[in-house]
C-alpha positions in Angstrom: 0.0 0.0 0.0 2.9 2.3 0.6 3.6 2.6 -3.1 0.0 3.9 -3.7 0.2 6.7 -1.2 1.6 10.1 -2.2 2.6 12.9 0.2 3.4 16.5 -0.7 3.5 20.0 0.8 2.0 23.1 -0.7 2.6 26.7 0.4 0.9 30.0 -0.3 2.0 33.1 1.6 1.8 32.0 5.3 -0.5 28.9 4.7 1.1 25.5 4.6 -0.8 22.4 3.5 0.3 18.8 3.9 -1.4 16.6 1.4 -1.8 12.8 1.3 -3.3 11.2 -1.8 -4.2 7.6 -2.6 -6.4 5.9 -5.2 -10.1 6.0 -4.1 -13.5 7.5 -4.7 -12.8 11.2 -4.7 -13.3 12.1 -1.0 -11.4 15.2 0.0 -10.9 15.7 3.8 -9.4 18.9 5.1 -8.4 19.1 8.8 -10.7 16.0 9.6 -13.7 17.6 7.9 -15.3 17.1 4.5 -14.3 19.7 1.9 -17.8 21.2 1.8 -17.9 21.7 5.6 -14.3 23.2 5.9 -14.3 25.3 2.7 -17.5 27.3 2.6 -16.5 29.7 -0.2 -17.3 28.5 -3.7 -14.2 30.2 -5.0 -12.1 28.2 -2.5 -13.7 24.9 -3.7 -13.0 25.8 -7.3 -9.3 26.6 -6.5 -8.8 23.3 -4.7 -10.5 21.1 -7.3 -8.8 22.9 -10.3 -5.7 20.6 -10.6 -8.0 17.5 -10.5 -10.3 18.8 -13.2 -7.4 19.9 -15.4 -5.8 16.5 -15.3 -9.1 14.7 -15.5 -8.5 12.8 -12.3 -11.4 14.1 -10.3 -13.1 11.2 -8.4 -10.1 8.9 -8.8 -8.2 9.8 -5.6 -9.0 10.2 -1.9 -7.2 13.2 -0.5 -6.5 14.0 3.1 -5.1 17.5 4.0 -3.7 19.2 7.1 -3.5 22.9 6.6 -2.5 25.8 8.9 -1.9 29.5 8.7 -3.1 32.2 6.3 -6.7 33.0 5.3 -9.4 31.0 3.6 -8.1 31.6 0.0 -4.5 31.3 1.0 -5.2 27.9 2.5 -7.1 27.0 -0.7 -4.1 28.0 -2.8 -1.7 26.0 -0.6 -4.0 22.9 -0.9 -4.1 23.4 -4.7 -0.3 23.6 -4.8 0.0 20.4 -2.7 -2.4 18.5 -4.8 -0.7 19.6 -8.0 2.7 18.5 -6.7 1.3 15.1 -5.6 -0.3 14.6 -9.1 3.1 15.3 -10.7 4.8 12.7 -8.6 
């Protein structure tokens, strides 16, 4: 299972996101909460899901994120950066 788990770190200003990604059903958990509960802004949801939509991998990976620092959109940008980096690896 270790070979099917990717870890990366994304940063944006003062926000830092640690991202773990594995094959799954598309669930995104941020700080132990579903994405819709944690990220209430629609623009933040779009920013986070952007790399998955661009690479046509939405719904193919389960993603778990720990994020700290910054504001709502800064955290969304850090998560996007972390997901993008995990997709590349």
